[in-house]
C-alpha positions as CSV (number, residue, x, y, z in Angstrom):
1,M,-1.0,-14.3,-4.0
2,A,0.2,-10.6,-4.3
3,A,-2.0,-9.7,-1.2
4,V,0.0,-12.3,1.1
5,L,3.0,-10.9,-0.4
6,F,2.5,-7.5,0.5
7,S,1.4,-8.6,4.2
8,I,5.1,-9.2,5.0
9,G,6.6,-5.9,4.6
10,G,6.0,-4.0,8.4
11,L,7.7,-7.2,9.6
12,C,10.6,-6.9,7.0
13,I,11.0,-3.0,7.6
14,K,10.9,-3.2,11.2
15,M,13.8,-6.2,11.1
16,V,16.0,-4.1,8.4
17,P,17.9,-1.3,11.0
18,W,18.7,1.1,8.2
19,S,16.6,4.5,7.4
20,P,13.2,4.3,6.2
21,L,14.5,5.9,3.0
22,A,17.7,3.7,2.8
23,I,15.3,0.7,2.6
24,N,12.5,2.0,0.0
25,G,15.7,2.7,-2.3
26,A,17.2,-0.6,-2.3
27,R,14.0,-3.0,-2.2
28,N,12.4,-0.4,-5.4
29,L,16.3,-1.1,-6.8
30,I,15.7,-5.0,-7.0
31,S,11.8,-4.9,-7.7
32,S,11.9,-2.7,-10.8
33,I,15.0,-4.9,-12.3
34,M,12.5,-7.8,-11.5
35,I,9.5,-6.1,-13.0
36,G,12.4,-5.1,-16.0
37,I,13.2,-8.2,-16.8
38,Y,9.3,-9.1,-16.8
39,L,8.2,-6.6,-19.5
40,K,11.4,-7.7,-21.7
41,M,10.5,-11.4,-21.4
42,T,6.8,-10.6,-22.2
43,H,7.7,-8.0,-24.5
44,H,5.2,-5.5,-22.9
45,K,6.5,-2.3,-24.3
46,I,6.6,0.9,-21.9
47,V,4.2,3.5,-21.9
48,I,4.7,7.3,-21.3
49,N,2.0,9.8,-20.9
50,P,0.4,11.8,-18.6
51,A,-2.0,9.0,-17.5
52,V,0.7,6.5,-16.8
53,L,2.8,9.2,-15.4
54,F,0.2,9.7,-12.7
55,G,0.2,6.2,-11.7
56,A,4.0,6.0,-11.4
57,V,3.9,9.1,-9.1
58,C,1.0,7.4,-6.8
59,M,3.1,4.4,-7.2
60,T,6.5,6.5,-5.8
61,G,4.0,7.8,-2.8
62,V,2.9,4.2,-1.6
63,T,6.5,3.0,-1.3
64,T,8.4,5.9,-0.2
65,L,5.7,7.0,2.7
66,Y,4.5,3.3,3.7
67,T,8.4,2.6,4.2
68,I,8.2,5.8,6.5
69,A,5.3,5.0,8.2
70,N,6.5,1.9,9.3
71,K,9.1,3.5,11.0
72,L,7.3,5.9,13.0
73,T,4.6,3.9,14.5
74,T,3.3,0.3,14.5
75,A,3.3,-1.8,11.3
76,A,-0.2,-2.2,12.6
77,N,-1.4,1.6,12.7
78,T,0.3,1.7,9.2
79,I,-1.0,-1.1,7.4
80,V,-4.8,-0.6,8.7
81,L,-4.4,3.3,7.9
82,Q,-3.2,2.5,4.2
83,F,-6.0,0.1,4.0
84,T,-8.5,3.3,4.0
85,A,-7.4,3.6,0.3
86,P,-10.8,2.7,-1.4
87,V,-12.3,5.8,0.9
88,F,-10.2,7.9,-1.3
89,V,-11.2,6.5,-4.5
90,I,-14.7,7.3,-3.7
91,F,-13.7,10.6,-2.7
92,F,-11.5,11.2,-6.2
93,M,-14.1,9.5,-8.3
94,W,-16.6,12.0,-7.5
95,I,-14.2,14.9,-8.0
96,F,-12.4,13.8,-11.5
97,F,-15.5,11.9,-12.8
98,K,-18.7,13.3,-11.3
99,E,-19.2,9.4,-9.9
100,R,-21.6,10.9,-6.6
101,P,-21.1,8.5,-3.9
102,K,-24.1,6.9,-3.1
103,R,-25.6,6.4,0.2
104,V,-23.7,3.4,1.5
105,D,-20.4,5.2,-0.3
106,I,-20.9,7.5,2.3
107,I,-21.1,5.1,5.6
108,A,-18.0,3.2,4.3
109,T,-16.5,6.5,4.3
110,A,-17.9,7.8,8.3
111,A,-17.1,4.4,9.7
112,V,-13.5,4.1,8.0
113,F,-12.9,7.9,9.0
114,A,-14.8,6.8,12.7
115,G,-12.0,4.4,12.7
116,I,-8.9,6.6,11.8
117,L,-9.6,8.8,14.7
118,C,-9.3,6.4,17.0
119,F,-6.4,6.3,15.8
120,F,-5.3,9.3,16.0
121,I,-6.6,9.6,19.9
122,D,-4.3,6.5,20.4
123,G,-1.3,8.3,18.5
124,L,-1.6,11.5,20.8
125,S,-0.6,9.7,24.0
126,S,1.8,7.0,22.3
127,G,3.8,9.5,20.4
128,N,2.8,7.8,17.2
129,M,0.7,11.0,15.4
130,L,3.1,11.8,12.5
131,G,3.7,8.5,11.6
132,N,-0.1,7.4,11.6
133,I,-0.1,10.9,9.7
134,V,2.4,9.2,7.2
135,A,0.1,6.2,6.8
136,V,-3.1,8.1,6.0
137,L,-1.1,9.8,3.5
138,S,0.2,6.5,2.2
139,G,-3.2,5.2,1.4
140,V,-4.5,8.8,-0.3
141,A,-1.2,7.9,-2.7
142,Y,-2.8,3.9,-3.2
143,A,-5.8,5.1,-3.7
144,G,-4.2,6.8,-7.3
145,V,-2.9,3.1,-7.7
146,F,-6.1,1.5,-7.1
147,M,-7.0,4.2,-9.9
148,M,-4.5,3.8,-12.7
149,N,-6.7,2.0,-14.9
150,S,-9.0,4.5,-14.7
151,F,-7.6,7.2,-17.0
152,E,-7.9,6.8,-21.1
153,K,-4.6,5.6,-22.2
154,S,-3.4,4.4,-18.7
155,D,-0.7,1.0,-18.4
156,S,-1.0,-0.2,-15.1
157,L,2.6,-2.2,-15.6
158,S,4.4,0.7,-17.2
159,S,3.4,2.8,-14.3
160,I,4.1,0.3,-11.5
161,F,7.8,-0.3,-13.1
162,L,8.2,3.8,-13.5
163,G,7.1,4.6,-10.6
164,Q,9.7,2.0,-8.6
165,A,12.3,2.8,-10.7
166,L,12.1,6.7,-9.7
167,S,11.7,5.4,-6.1
168,A,15.2,3.8,-6.4
169,V,16.8,6.7,-8.3
170,T,16.1,8.9,-5.3
171,C,16.0,6.9,-2.7
172,I,19.3,4.7,-3.4
173,W,22.0,7.1,-2.7
174,F,20.9,6.7,1.2
175,V,22.1,3.3,1.8
176,F,25.5,4.6,1.0
177,G,24.7,6.3,4.9
178,E,24.1,2.8,6.4
179,T,26.7,0.6,8.2
180,D,24.9,-3.2,8.6
181,F,25.4,-5.2,6.3
182,G,24.9,-8.1,8.1
183,V,22.4,-11.4,7.3
184,T,18.9,-9.7,8.7
185,A,19.8,-6.2,6.9
186,V,20.4,-8.0,3.6
187,G,18.2,-11.2,4.1
188,G,15.5,-8.4,4.5
189,I,16.1,-5.9,1.9
190,L,16.0,-9.0,-0.4
191,A,12.9,-10.4,0.9
192,L,11.4,-6.5,0.1
193,G,12.4,-6.2,-2.9
194,I,12.0,-9.7,-4.6
195,F,8.8,-10.8,-3.3
196,Q,7.0,-8.1,-1.5
197,V,7.2,-5.0,-4.2
198,G,8.7,-7.0,-7.2
199,L,6.6,-10.4,-7.8
200,A,3.3,-8.9,-5.6
201,Y,3.1,-6.1,-8.0
202,I,3.9,-8.6,-11.3
203,L,1.1,-10.6,-9.4
204,M,-1.4,-8.1,-8.9
205,S,-1.4,-6.7,-12.2
206,K,-1.8,-10.1,-13.2
207,G,-4.8,-10.5,-11.2
208,L,-6.6,-7.2,-12.0
209,D,-6.4,-8.5,-15.7
210,E,-8.7,-11.3,-14.4
211,V,-11.0,-10.2,-11.8
212,P,-13.0,-7.6,-11.4
213,A,-11.9,-4.6,-9.1
214,V,-14.7,-6.0,-6.6
215,T,-13.0,-8.8,-6.0
216,A,-9.1,-7.9,-6.2
217,S,-10.1,-5.1,-3.6
218,L,-11.9,-7.5,-1.3
219,T,-9.0,-9.9,-1.7
220,T,-6.6,-7.2,-0.2
221,A,-8.2,-7.2,3.4
222,I,-5.9,-10.1,3.8
223,E,-3.2,-7.9,4.0
224,P,-4.2,-6.0,7.2
225,I,-4.9,-9.0,9.0
226,L,-1.8,-11.0,8.4
227,N,0.4,-8.3,8.5
228,P,-0.1,-7.0,12.4
229,I,-0.1,-10.5,13.0
230,L,3.8,-11.2,11.0
231,V,5.0,-8.8,13.2
232,A,3.3,-9.3,16.9
233,I,4.7,-13.5,16.3
234,F,8.0,-12.0,14.7
235,Y,8.9,-9.1,16.1
236,H,7.0,-8.3,19.5
237,E,5.4,-5.3,18.7
238,M,1.3,-5.6,19.5
239,I,-1.2,-2.9,18.9
240,T,-2.6,-0.7,21.5
241,P,-6.8,-1.6,22.3
242,L,-8.2,1.6,21.3
243,S,-6.6,1.2,18.1
244,F,-7.0,-2.2,17.8
245,V,-11.1,-0.9,18.0
246,G,-9.8,1.2,15.3
247,A,-8.5,-1.4,13.0
248,V,-11.8,-3.6,13.9
249,I,-13.4,-0.7,12.7
250,V,-11.9,0.5,9.4
251,I,-11.6,-3.7,8.3
252,I,-14.9,-4.1,8.6
253,A,-16.1,-0.8,7.2
254,V,-14.0,-1.8,4.1
255,V,-14.7,-5.4,3.8
256,G,-18.4,-4.9,4.6
257,Y,-18.7,-1.8,1.6
258,N,-17.2,-4.3,-1.2
259,V,-19.3,-7.3,-0.1
260,L,-22.5,-5.2,-0.4
261,K,-21.2,-3.4,-3.4
262,A,-20.4,-7.2,-5.0
263,V,-24.2,-8.5,-3.7
264,K,-26.2,-5.3,-4.5
265,P,-24.4,-3.3,-7.5
266,K,-27.4,-1.1,-8.5
267,E,-28.9,-0.2,-5.2
268,A,-25.0,0.2,-3.5
């Protein structure tokens, strides 16, 4: 359910005629209020420590960079390049926790970067290079979000709330520079804040408590598939042939990697 809600982000951001920072500030203001209410109702106390703050900064980076990338390149490019996050998780776990990558990790990483190369070659000709770079940086930040529970004394829900509140405080001021507050703009912002961020991250936090990380990461493959389909149907933005090849490579590599880890955890 969280992955399906995440997938409407590309379409809604494309439809709202605001600057990316204004969109990010407004949607995170709404989502942080929602999650704050949820914390109050569930009596979940907010934890503040270095591990939680690390997760909050990553959360802020994900929401901000994802929104900016959606305005600079296609929604398909943005979500597929952000979907490279598991590769960066492998790298960061090696750096911070000395978990050396195994052969399947290296193969998956090489395949994903081959897919990314397709996007960057395509970006040189289409003018989407900056958007593609921002989308990859969003994937780096997203890796940190997946790692929120890897550090001692971490609390993912506190990180999510603080990160979204920080995004709201730093970006909401850009809304005052906007002039279009029509039905499409306001409706899109409400959909983003309530469903694509607020409810989605509440569901994600609950899901991560109930299922293994491999199952969760495999399920999120729904997002990079649904996201560009929704944009193509309702916004008529199509992915280029070379980017499509890159998308297929990235999705197969990441999903295949998770399947192998699930079937043969010891060997993988």
